[in-house]
C-alpha positions in Angstrom: 88.2 100.5 141.3 88.2 97.8 138.7 90.3 96.0 136.2 89.5 96.2 132.5 91.0 94.5 129.4 92.4 96.5 126.4 92.2 94.3 123.3 93.7 94.4 119.8 91.3 96.6 117.8 90.4 96.0 114.2 92.4 98.8 112.4 90.9 98.3 108.9 88.7 96.3 106.7 89.7 92.6 106.5 92.4 93.2 109.2 92.6 90.1 111.4 95.8 90.7 113.4 98.3 93.3 114.5 101.9 93.4 115.6 103.0 95.5 118.6 105.8 97.7 117.2 106.3 99.5 120.5 104.6 100.2 123.8 104.2 103.9 124.5 103.5 103.2 128.2 104.9 100.9 130.9 103.3 99.1 133.7 102.4 101.6 136.5 101.8 104.5 134.1 98.6 106.5 134.5 96.7 107.2 131.3 93.6 109.2 130.3 91.0 107.8 128.1 92.0 108.0 124.4 95.7 108.5 125.3 97.9 106.4 122.9 99.3 103.4 124.6 100.9 101.3 121.8 102.1 101.6 118.2 100.6 98.7 116.2 101.3 97.6 112.7 99.0 95.6 110.4 99.2 94.6 106.8 97.4 97.8 105.9 98.6 100.6 108.3 100.7 101.6 111.2 98.5 103.2 113.9 98.6 104.2 117.6 96.1 102.3 119.7 94.3 104.6 122.3 93.3 103.6 125.8 89.7 102.7 126.2 89.7 103.7 129.8 91.2 106.2 132.3 93.4 104.5 134.8 96.7 102.8 135.6 98.3 100.2 133.3 98.4 97.2 135.5 99.9 94.5 133.3 101.2 94.3 129.7 100.6 90.9 128.2 102.0 91.3 124.7 105.7 92.0 124.3 107.0 94.2 121.5 107.3 92.4 118.2 104.5 90.0 119.1 101.6 89.5 116.6 98.2 88.8 118.1 94.7 88.4 116.6 92.0 91.1 116.7 90.2 90.9 120.0 93.0 89.3 121.9 94.1 91.0 125.1 97.0 93.5 124.9 97.1 94.6 128.5 95.1 95.1 131.7 94.3 98.6 133.1 93.1 99.4 136.6 90.3 101.9 136.2 89.1 104.6 138.7 85.5 103.8 138.0 84.0 100.7 136.3 80.5 99.6 135.8 81.6 96.0 135.1 82.8 93.5 137.7 86.5 93.9 138.5 88.8 91.3 136.9 91.2 90.2 139.6 94.5 88.7 138.5 95.0 86.6 141.6 94.8 82.8 141.6 91.4 81.3 141.5 89.5 84.5 140.8 89.2 84.2 137.0 85.9 82.2 136.3 87.3 80.9 133.0 90.5 79.7 134.6 88.5 78.1 137.5 86.3 76.3 135.1 89.3 74.8 133.3 91.5 74.4 136.3 94.3 76.0 134.5 95.6 78.8 136.7 98.5 77.6 138.8 101.1 79.6 140.7 104.6 79.3 139.4 107.8 81.0 140.6 109.7 82.9 137.9 113.2 84.4 137.9 112.6 86.8 140.7 110.8 84.1 142.8 107.8 86.3 143.3 106.1 86.7 139.9 103.0 84.5 139.5 102.4 83.5 135.9 99.0 84.4 134.5 97.7 82.9 131.4 95.8 84.8 128.7 92.5 83.5 127.4 94.2 82.6 124.1 96.8 80.5 125.9 94.1 78.8 128.1 91.9 78.0 125.1 94.8 76.6 123.0 96.2 74.5 125.9 92.8 73.0 126.6 92.2 72.1 123.0 95.5 70.2 122.8 95.4 68.8 126.3 98.6 70.6 127.3 99.4 70.9 131.0 100.5 74.6 131.5 102.3 73.8 134.7 104.8 71.7 132.6 105.4 74.4 130.0 108.5 76.7 130.2 107.5 80.2 129.2 109.7 82.4 127.2 107.8 85.7 127.8 108.5 88.4 130.3 109.3 87.0 133.7 108.8 83.5 132.4 105.2 84.2 131.2 103.8 81.5 128.9 102.8 83.0 125.5 100.7 81.8 122.7 103.9 81.1 120.7 105.1 78.9 123.5 102.0 76.7 123.2 102.2 76.6 119.4 105.8 75.5 119.8 104.7 72.7 122.1 102.0 71.6 119.6 104.6 71.7 116.8 107.4 69.8 118.6 105.6 67.7 121.1 107.9 69.0 123.8 106.6 71.0 126.8 109.8 72.9 127.2 110.2 75.4 124.4 113.8 76.5 123.9 114.6 80.0 125.1 117.0 81.3 122.5 118.7 83.4 125.1 119.8 80.2 127.0 121.2 78.4 124.0 124.9 78.0 123.9 126.8 79.5 121.0 127.1 77.2 118.1 129.5 77.4 115.1 128.1 79.5 112.2 126.6 77.5 109.4 128.9 77.0 106.4 126.7 79.5 104.4 127.4 82.3 106.8 130.7 84.0 107.1 132.3 86.1 109.8 131.2 89.7 109.3 127.8 88.7 107.7 125.0 90.8 109.1 121.9 89.2 110.6 118.7 91.2 110.2 115.8 90.0 112.3 112.6 89.7 110.3 110.3 92.0 112.3 107.9 94.9 111.8 106.7 95.9 108.4 109.1 93.4 106.7 107.5 90.5 108.5 104.0 91.7 107.5 105.0 92.2 103.9 106.6 88.7 103.8 103.4 87.1 105.2 101.2 88.9 102.7 103.4 88.0 99.8 103.5 84.3 100.8 99.7 84.3 101.2 99.1 85.9 97.8 101.4 83.6 95.9 100.1 80.5 97.7 96.4 81.3 97.3 96.3 83.1 93.9 97.2 81.4 90.6 99.0 84.3 88.9 99.2 84.9 85.2 100.8 87.8 83.3 100.4 90.0 80.3 102.3 93.0 79.0 101.6 95.6 76.4 103.8 98.3 74.9 102.4 101.9 74.7 103.6 104.9 72.7 103.2 107.8 75.1 105.2 110.4 73.0 102.3 112.8 72.8 101.5 112.4 76.5 105.1 113.2 77.5 105.1 116.3 75.2 101.8 117.5 76.7 102.8 117.0 80.3 106.2 118.6 79.9 104.5 121.6 78.3 102.1 122.3 81.1 103.9 120.9 84.2 105.6 124.1 85.4 102.5 126.3 85.1 100.5 123.5 86.7 102.9 123.3 89.7 102.9 127.0 90.1 99.1 127.2 90.1 98.2 124.1 92.0 101.1 123.7 94.4 101.7 120.0 93.6 103.3 118.1 90.7 101.5 116.8 87.7 103.2 113.4 87.4 103.2 111.0 84.5 101.7 108.4 87.0 98.5 110.5 87.4 97.8 110.1 83.7 98.2 106.3 83.9 96.0 106.1 87.0 93.3 108.1 85.3 93.4 105.8 82.2 93.2 102.7 84.4 90.2 104.0 86.4 88.3 104.7 83.1 89.1 101.3 81.7 88.0 99.6 84.9 84.5 101.1 84.5 84.4 99.5 81.0 85.8 96.2 82.1 84.6 95.8 85.7 85.6 92.1 85.8 89.1 93.3 86.8 87.6 95.3 89.7 86.7 92.1 91.5 87.5 89.9 94.5 87.5 86.1 94.8 85.2 84.9 97.6 85.6 81.0 97.4 82.1 80.2 96.1 81.5 83.5 94.3 83.2 86.5 92.6 82.4 89.9 94.0 82.5 92.6 91.4 83.1 96.0 93.1 81.0 99.0 92.1 83.4 101.6 93.3 86.8 102.0 91.6 89.2 102.5 94.5 92.8 102.4 93.3 95.6 101.2 95.6 99.0 102.8 94.9 102.3 101.6 96.4 104.3 104.2 98.4 107.7 103.3 99.9 109.3 104.8 102.9 112.8 103.5 103.7 112.1 99.8 104.4 108.4 100.3 104.8 105.8 99.8 102.0 102.3 101.3 102.2 99.4 100.9 99.9 97.0 103.8 100.4 93.9 104.1 98.3 92.5 106.8 95.9 88.8 106.5 96.5 86.4 106.7 93.5 89.2 107.4 91.1 86.9 107.1 88.1 85.1 110.2 89.3 88.3 112.3 89.5 90.0 114.4 86.9 93.7 114.0 86.1 94.3 117.0 88.4 92.2 115.4 91.2 94.2 112.1 90.9 97.5 114.0 90.9 96.4 115.8 94.1 95.4 112.5 95.8 98.7 110.9 94.9 100.6 113.9 96.3 98.6 113.9 99.5 98.8 110.2 100.1 102.5 110.0 99.4 103.2 112.9 101.9 101.1 111.1 104.6 103.0 107.9 104.0 106.4 109.5 104.2 105.5 111.4 107.4 103.8 108.5 109.1 100.4 110.1 109.1 98.4 107.6 107.1 95.2 106.5 108.8 93.3 103.2 108.5 90.7 105.0 106.4 93.4 105.9 103.9 94.2 102.2 103.4 90.8 100.6 103.3 88.6 99.6 100.3 91.2 99.2 97.5 89.8 97.3 94.5 92.7 97.3 92.1 96.4 98.2 92.5 98.5 100.4 90.2 102.3 100.3 90.9 104.7 102.9 89.7 107.7 100.6 89.2 109.0 102.9 86.5 110.1 105.3 89.2 113.0 102.9 89.9 114.0 102.6 86.3 112.3 99.2 85.8 111.2 98.4 82.2 109.6 95.0 82.9 108.3 93.3 86.0 105.7 90.8 87.3 103.9 92.2 90.3 102.4 90.1 93.1 98.7 90.7 93.4 97.5 92.7 96.5 95.3 90.1 98.1 92.3 89.8 97.8 92.2 91.9 94.6 92.0 90.4 91.2 94.9 92.1 89.5 97.8 94.6 89.7 99.2 96.8 87.0 102.9 97.7 86.9 103.6 101.0 85.1 107.2 100.7 83.9 109.8 103.4 83.0 109.2 105.6 80.0 112.2 105.2 77.7 113.2 106.4 74.2 113.1 103.6 71.6 113.4 103.4 67.9 109.9 102.6 66.5 108.9 101.9 62.9 106.2 104.4 61.7 105.2 104.4 58.1 108.1 102.1 57.2 110.5 104.6 58.8 112.4 104.6 62.1 111.4 107.3 64.7 112.5 107.9 68.2 109.4 107.5 70.4 108.7 107.6 74.2 107.6 104.1 75.0 106.3 102.4 78.2 105.5 98.8 79.1 102.3 98.1 81.2 102.6 94.7 82.9 99.5 93.1 84.3 99.4 90.3 86.9 96.0 88.6 87.1 94.2 86.1 89.3 93.4 83.3 86.8 90.5 82.1 89.0 88.7 85.3 88.2 90.2 86.5 84.9 91.1 85.1 81.6 93.3 86.4 78.8 90.5 87.7 76.6 89.0 90.2 79.0 92.5 91.2 80.3 93.7 91.7 76.7 90.8 94.0 76.0 91.4 95.9 79.2 95.0 96.5 78.4 94.2 97.4 74.8 91.7 100.0 76.2 94.3 101.5 78.6 96.8 101.7 75.7 94.2 103.4 73.5 93.4 106.0 76.2 97.1 106.8 76.8 98.0 107.1 73.2 95.3 109.6 72.6 96.4 112.0 75.3 97.7 115.2 73.7 97.5 119.0 74.0 94.7 119.1 71.4 92.3 116.6 73.0 93.2 116.5 76.7 92.2 118.7 79.6 93.7 117.7 83.0 91.0 119.7 84.8 
């Protein structure tokens, strides 16, 4: 018999932390190797974390809703067979704790639970000279969590407030009786963190061009029914826009880049991220090597990724490697918007709604199908000149799509 750690895995490229959405097991449950034990959310994907061992879940360290770094311990499992030295959870048996003199026995609510400190808590407490025996834990059964230590560091008090013990206070003047409080958790919390990071780190600039897609609309409407019957999926307007963007990125690779502090990394592959919403969840799966696909191939990829997102079947591999984002804001009726860049990419293009507008052609008014393309760019990497040329090229490609010159296959 032995005790092993199960840690937060890295569920995608550049992923540094994950949030426990829900535990699929409880302490005392017996699991086989590779059985799912927790549903974890990152800024890229929701995924089930499998058990690395066969055995009994001994202790769950991370409560639901908690965010921890990749490599931090999620739980302990008591294995049937282990080639490594058993990790005992009793006082004085942890060599790291013995070295730091940090493991102390403390009576919790049930007067029998001994508090055990995770390596992250031990390390943080030691770095800031915090006596763990003086800290009031807010975790399960009084356990001291990483957030408790961070609260001590922030406030200077070694007794973090447990919100469940705070007396009711009058509502602030900005809140009225009947107002609904919605906790910021799950995917909304991750989205919020990413948006703040993007706007704080990236100096955004914006450009918009107007494109006449009358011929594109006519061509797509002519072939869409036959296409759906033959292929089994829809030929959307968006697939034409994604195709044009992929082609233009090969000609203007500066927009297919990433900022890396002391250098700019220009990506060879054109992997286009597309935003897919599912109720209150937003996913950004990736069409890999979009420049090598036909319009039909891109339409198929969009259909497959959207179905995966809406059915909760997206994998980490579906989310990795994006180099540029194309967002179909037009599906909501938007005609102009300024997107927040998908960090650490260099730009995002908003494809707005196609609308009928009066346009002057040969000094005469004509009703045309028009669309705005709105580009948000990282001004550390990109300037107006190259972005203007890129948008002009996308415009040119789209305005030359018609039944005489275009083959979606």
